[in-house]
C-alpha positions in Angstrom: 5.9 4.7 20.2 7.1 4.8 16.5 10.7 3.8 16.1 12.9 6.9 14.8 15.1 5.9 11.9 17.0 8.4 9.9 18.1 8.0 6.3 19.8 10.5 3.8 17.3 12.4 2.0 17.3 11.9 -1.8 13.9 13.5 -3.0 13.0 16.8 -1.5 9.1 16.5 -1.4 7.1 13.5 -1.4 3.8 11.8 -0.3 3.2 8.4 1.2 -0.2 6.8 0.7 -1.9 4.0 2.6 -4.6 2.9 0.1 -7.8 1.1 1.2 -11.1 0.5 -0.7 -12.9 3.5 0.8 -10.1 5.7 2.2 -6.8 6.9 1.4 -4.4 8.0 4.2 -1.8 10.5 2.9 1.4 11.9 4.7 3.3 14.6 3.0 6.7 15.1 4.0 9.9 17.0 2.9 12.2 20.1 2.7 10.4 23.1 4.2 7.2 21.1 4.7 5.7 20.4 8.1 4.8 16.8 8.1 1.0 16.4 8.0 -1.4 13.5 7.6 -4.7 13.6 6.1 -7.4 11.1 5.1 -9.4 11.2 1.9 -12.3 9.0 0.4 -11.6 7.3 -2.9 -14.7 8.9 -4.6 -13.5 10.7 -7.6 -14.2 14.3 -6.5 -12.3 13.5 -3.2 -9.4 12.1 -5.0 -9.3 15.3 -7.3 -9.3 17.5 -3.9 -6.2 15.1 -3.0 -4.4 16.1 -6.0 -5.1 19.9 -5.3 -3.9 19.3 -1.6 -0.6 17.6 -3.0 -0.1 20.5 -5.5 -0.2 23.1 -2.7 2.9 21.4 -1.0 4.6 21.3 -4.4 4.9 17.4 -4.0 6.8 15.8 -7.0 6.7 11.9 -6.0 4.0 10.0 -4.6 4.3 6.3 -3.3 1.7 3.7 -2.6 1.4 0.1 -2.3 0.1 -2.2 -4.9 -3.0 -3.2 -2.8 -5.4 -5.3 -5.0 -7.1 -3.1 -7.5 -7.7 -0.4 -5.2 -4.5 1.6 -6.2 -5.9 2.1 -9.7 -8.5 4.7 -9.1 -6.0 6.7 -7.2 -3.4 6.3 -10.0 -5.9 7.3 -12.8 -6.5 10.6 -11.0 -2.7 11.3 -10.1 -0.7 10.1 -12.9 -0.6 13.0 -15.1 0.5 15.5 -12.2 3.0 13.5 -10.1 5.7 10.8 -10.6 4.0 7.6 -8.9 5.9 4.8 -7.5 4.0 1.5 -7.0 5.7 -0.6 -4.6 5.3 -4.2 -3.5 4.0 -4.3 0.0 6.3 -7.2 1.0 9.2 -4.9 0.4 8.1 -1.9 2.6 7.0 -3.7 5.9 7.2 -1.5 9.0 8.5 -2.5 12.3 6.2 -5.3 13.7 3.7 -4.1 16.5 3.7 -0.5 15.2 1.0 -0.8 12.4 -1.7 1.8 11.8 -2.9 3.5 8.7 -1.2 6.7 9.6 2.2 5.2 10.6 2.2 3.2 7.3 1.6 6.2 5.2 4.7 8.0 7.2 7.0 5.0 6.9 6.1 4.9 3.0 7.0 8.7 2.8 10.2 8.2 4.8 11.3 5.4 2.4 10.3 7.5 -0.7 12.5 10.5 0.4 15.4 8.4 1.1 15.2 6.8 -2.3 15.0 3.1 -0.9 12.0 2.1 -2.8 11.9 0.1 -6.1 8.8 1.1 -8.4 7.0 -1.8 -9.7 6.5 -1.8 -13.8 3.3 0.1 -14.7 2.9 -0.1 -18.6 1.2 2.8 -20.4 -2.5 2.9 -20.8 -2.8 1.3 -24.2 -0.8 -1.9 -22.8 -3.0 -1.8 -19.8 -6.0 -2.0 -22.0 -4.6 -4.8 -24.1 -3.6 -6.6 -20.8 -7.1 -6.5 -19.6 -8.4 -8.1 -22.9 -5.9 -10.9 -22.8 -6.4 -11.7 -19.3 -10.2 -11.8 -19.7 -9.8 -13.8 -23.0 -7.8 -16.4 -21.0 -10.6 -16.4 -18.3 -13.2 -17.0 -21.2 -11.1 -19.9 -22.6 -11.0 -21.5 -19.2 -14.6 -21.2 -18.9 -15.2 -22.8 -22.3 -13.0 -25.7 -21.5 -15.0 -26.2 -18.3 -18.3 -26.3 -20.3 -16.6 -28.8 -22.6 -15.9 -31.0 -19.7 -19.4 -30.6 -18.4 -20.7 -31.7 -22.0 -18.6 -34.7 -22.0 -19.7 -35.6 -18.4 -23.3 -35.6 -19.5 -22.5 -37.8 -22.6 -20.9 -40.4 -20.3 -23.8 -40.2 -17.8 -25.8 -41.3 -20.8 -23.9 -44.0 -21.6 -22.3 -42.8 -24.8 -18.6 -43.3 -25.3 -17.9 -41.0 -28.1 -14.6 -39.7 -26.6 -13.2 -43.4 -26.8 -13.5 -43.1 -30.4 -13.4 -39.5 -31.6 -10.5 -37.3 -30.1 -12.5 -34.0 -30.4 -16.2 -34.4 -29.5 -16.8 -30.7 -30.6 -15.0 -31.5 -34.0 -17.2 -31.6 -37.3 -17.9 -35.6 -37.0 -18.5 -35.1 -33.2 -21.0 -32.3 -33.6 -23.0 -34.1 -36.3 -23.2 -37.3 -34.2 -24.3 -35.5 -31.1 -27.1 -33.6 -33.1 -28.2 -36.8 -34.6 -28.1 -38.6 -31.3 -30.3 -35.8 -29.7 -32.8 -36.1 -32.3 -33.3 -39.5 -31.7 -31.5 -41.1 -34.7 -30.5 -44.7 -34.0 -29.8 -46.1 -37.4 -26.0 -46.8 -37.1 -25.5 -46.7 -40.9 -26.7 -43.0 -41.1 -24.6 -42.1 -38.0 -21.5 -43.7 -39.7 -22.1 -41.7 -42.8 -21.8 -38.6 -40.7 -18.2 -39.4 -39.8 -15.0 -38.8 -41.7 -12.8 -41.6 -43.1 -10.6 -42.3 -40.0 -13.3 -42.8 -37.8 -15.2 -45.1 -40.1 -12.3 -47.5 -39.9 -13.3 -47.8 -36.1 -16.9 -48.7 -37.0 -17.1 -51.8 -34.5 -16.0 -49.6 -31.6 -18.1 -46.6 -32.8 -21.1 -48.9 -32.9 -20.7 -49.8 -29.1 -19.9 -46.4 -28.2 -23.2 -45.2 -29.7 -25.3 -47.7 -27.5 -26.4 -45.1 -25.0 -29.5 -44.0 -23.1 -30.4 -40.5 -23.6 -33.2 -39.3 -21.3 -35.1 -36.1 -21.7 -33.0 -34.7 -18.7 -29.8 -35.5 -20.5 -31.0 -33.7 -23.8 -31.8 -30.5 -21.9 -28.4 -30.6 -20.2 -26.5 -31.1 -23.5 -28.7 -28.2 -25.2 -28.1 -25.7 -22.3 -24.4 -26.5 -22.1 -23.9 -26.2 -26.1 -25.8 -22.9 -25.9 -23.4 -21.7 -23.3 -20.5 -22.9 -25.2 -21.6 -21.1 -28.3 -22.4 -17.9 -26.3 -18.6 -18.2 -24.8 -17.1 -18.6 -28.2 -18.7 -15.6 -29.7 -17.4 -13.5 -26.6 -14.0 -14.8 -27.5 -14.5 -13.9 -31.3 -15.3 -10.2 -30.1 -12.5 -10.1 -27.7 -10.4 -11.3 -30.5 -11.3 -8.6 -32.8 -10.7 -5.9 -30.1 -7.2 -7.4 -29.4 -6.2 -7.3 -33.0 -7.5 -3.5 -33.2 -5.4 -2.7 -30.1 -2.5 -4.5 -31.6 -2.3 -2.4 -34.7 0.3 -0.1 -33.3 2.5 -3.1 -32.4 2.2 -5.1 -35.5 5.8 -5.2 -36.1 6.7 -6.5 -32.6 3.9 -9.2 -33.0 5.0 -10.3 -36.2 8.7 -10.8 -35.1 7.6 -12.5 -31.9 5.9 -15.2 -34.1 9.3 -16.1 -35.6 9.9 -17.8 -32.4 8.8 -21.5 -32.5 5.7 -22.0 -30.4 4.3 -18.4 -30.6 1.3 -17.7 -32.4 -0.6 -14.2 -32.8 -2.5 -14.5 -29.4 0.6 -15.5 -27.5 2.6 -12.7 -29.0 -0.4 -10.3 -28.0 -0.1 -11.6 -24.6 3.7 -11.2 -24.2 3.0 -7.5 -25.5 0.4 -6.9 -23.0 2.3 -8.3 -20.1 5.9 -6.7 -20.7 5.2 -3.9 -23.1 7.4 -2.6 -26.1 9.7 -0.6 -24.1 12.4 -2.7 -23.0 14.6 0.0 -21.6 12.4 -0.7 -18.2 14.2 -3.9 -17.8 18.0 -3.0 -18.0 19.0 -6.7 -18.7 17.1 -10.0 -19.7 18.0 -11.2 -16.2 15.8 -8.3 -14.7 12.8 -9.3 -17.0 13.2 -13.0 -16.1 13.4 -12.1 -12.3 10.2 -9.9 -12.6 8.4 -12.6 -14.5 9.4 -15.3 -11.9 10.7 -17.7 -14.7 14.4 -18.0 -13.3 15.6 -19.6 -10.1 15.6 -17.4 -7.0 18.1 -17.3 -4.0 17.6 -18.3 -0.6 21.1 -18.7 1.1 22.1 -18.6 4.7 25.5 -19.4 6.4 26.8 -20.6 3.1 23.9 -22.9 2.8 21.5 -23.0 -0.1 18.0 -23.5 1.3 15.9 -23.0 -1.9 16.3 -22.0 -5.6 12.8 -22.4 -6.5 11.3 -19.9 -9.1 9.7 -16.7 -7.4 6.2 -15.7 -7.7 6.5 -13.1 -10.3 3.8 -12.5 -12.9 1.8 -15.4 -13.1 0.0 -14.6 -16.2 3.2 -14.1 -18.1 4.7 -17.4 -16.6 1.6 -19.3 -17.7 1.8 -18.1 -21.2 5.7 -18.9 -21.4 5.0 -22.4 -20.2 2.2 -22.9 -22.7 4.6 -21.5 -25.5 7.3 -23.8 -24.4 5.1 -26.8 -24.6 4.0 -25.8 -28.1 7.8 -25.2 -29.2 8.6 -28.7 -27.6 6.5 -30.2 -30.5 8.0 -28.3 -33.4 10.3 -30.4 -35.5 14.2 -29.6 -36.1 14.2 -26.7 -33.8 16.6 -25.6 -31.0 13.9 -25.1 -28.3 12.8 -28.9 -28.8 16.2 -30.1 -28.5 16.6 -28.0 -25.2 13.5 -29.5 -23.8 14.6 -33.1 -24.7 18.0 -32.5 -23.0 16.5 -31.3 -19.6 13.6 -33.6 -19.3 15.5 -36.4 -18.5 17.4 -35.1 -15.4 14.8 -32.1 -14.4 11.6 -33.3 -15.2 8.8 -32.2 -17.6 7.7 -29.1 -15.4 11.3 -27.7 -14.8 12.3 -28.3 -18.4 9.1 -26.3 -19.7 10.1 -23.6 -17.2 13.7 -23.5 -18.7 12.5 -23.3 -22.3 9.9 -20.7 -21.3 13.0 -18.8 -20.1 14.8 -19.0 -23.2 11.6 -17.8 -25.0 11.6 -14.9 -22.8 15.2 -13.9 -23.4 14.6 -14.2 -27.1 11.4 -12.0 -26.8 13.5 -9.5 -25.0 16.0 -8.9 -27.8 13.4 -9.1 -30.6 11.3 -6.4 -29.1 14.3 -4.2 -28.2 16.2 -4.4 -31.4 13.5 -5.4 -33.8 14.9 -8.3 -35.2 13.5 -11.8 -36.0 14.4 -15.0 -34.2 17.5 -16.5 -35.3 17.1 -20.4 -35.2 20.1 -22.2 -33.8 18.9 -25.6 -35.2 18.2 -29.0 -33.5 21.9 -30.2 -33.6 23.3 -27.0 -32.0 23.5 -28.4 -28.5 25.0 -31.6 -29.6 27.7 -29.8 -31.7 28.5 -27.4 -28.9 28.8 -30.4 -26.5 31.2 -32.3 -29.0 33.4 -29.0 -29.2 33.5 -28.8 -25.6 34.5 -32.2 -25.2 37.2 -32.3 -28.0 38.4 -28.9 -26.3 38.8 -30.5 -22.9 40.8 -33.6 -24.1 43.2 -31.1 -26.0 43.7 -29.2 -22.8 44.5 -32.3 -20.9 47.0 -33.7 -23.5 48.5 -30.1 -23.5 49.1 -30.1 -19.8 50.7 -33.7 -20.1 53.2 -32.0 -22.6 51.8 -33.3 -26.0 51.0 -31.1 -29.0 48.2 -32.6 -30.9 46.8 -31.7 -34.3 43.4 -32.9 -35.0 41.5 -33.2 -38.3 37.8 -33.8 -39.1 37.2 -37.5 -40.2 35.2 -37.9 -43.5 
């Protein structure tokens, strides 16, 4: 028997949806409506019938869980006619032991009418399209990296130790050497002539690293992997063109974001794709950081703190921010680098990068919201603030002891 829980009604008429791959179970509920539950398929024509059915009850709000990607076809059909709340499944769990599709849809409808649901952030369609491209680009880059590693593995298997001498086997010198090796060229002087000056200084080690045993199987594998790498790179180039096209309306925000150390055009496009350009969705930077999962969480009970690790959040955004933080930590004379260096000793590299990523996200929030460039505080800012804090602390102690002190800056 379903538990009867009553809440004050905030919304007059709404619908709760339990979405699956093939079906949608819908319950309508509200003022002057007889509660009714109906099941529809997820084919487009049936979803249009669902839309008409909801309109017949004068429904204004619809709620559904963010179940994989199955919510998207339903959202695409209903978004123009209703206010849709997409909610986290963890936040709307029903009473254990009372779970059916019908009861889940009724429970969602009850929570909706009571105003107890917190909607997830759904960006507009142009931002969603950009998000699809940036995430697909990331996957292509990962595939390319995997192919690079396979290429290096084959070279090692063939007894060639090029990576011991050349930092980038796929750079200009590395490509020329690999092509010469595959063509059967064993003349070291000719191979050495293909390298740039810094590599030529390591001629003795290079000569040893080129003493390999290339079999027809190795050659076939190298050619096949190289072909796949070139194919992936062509795909990435096409994706980059499309990303640039979709970013045209957001050029101002993207150019301003690039004033932050560690952020280039691609990473700024990723930030726009994940958080959008309307910062009114996030009341404060704390809300945005919590949504991104880039700030400490809370887990306290009986006055004891059990954990303060970061929440799951938006994994794509979190990864991008950590990558930007790593890039910023290598920029000379910038505040973010000093912040990273001040944290790494006591917090470790990973936590320091998350903290710097948090700083970058805070800056991005205000840059996008107020359309202003990044203000660089400088590498010495943290030390100067620490110095001022220490001086003020000593002055307060002396004042409490009854002394009046006047200080002057030493030359």
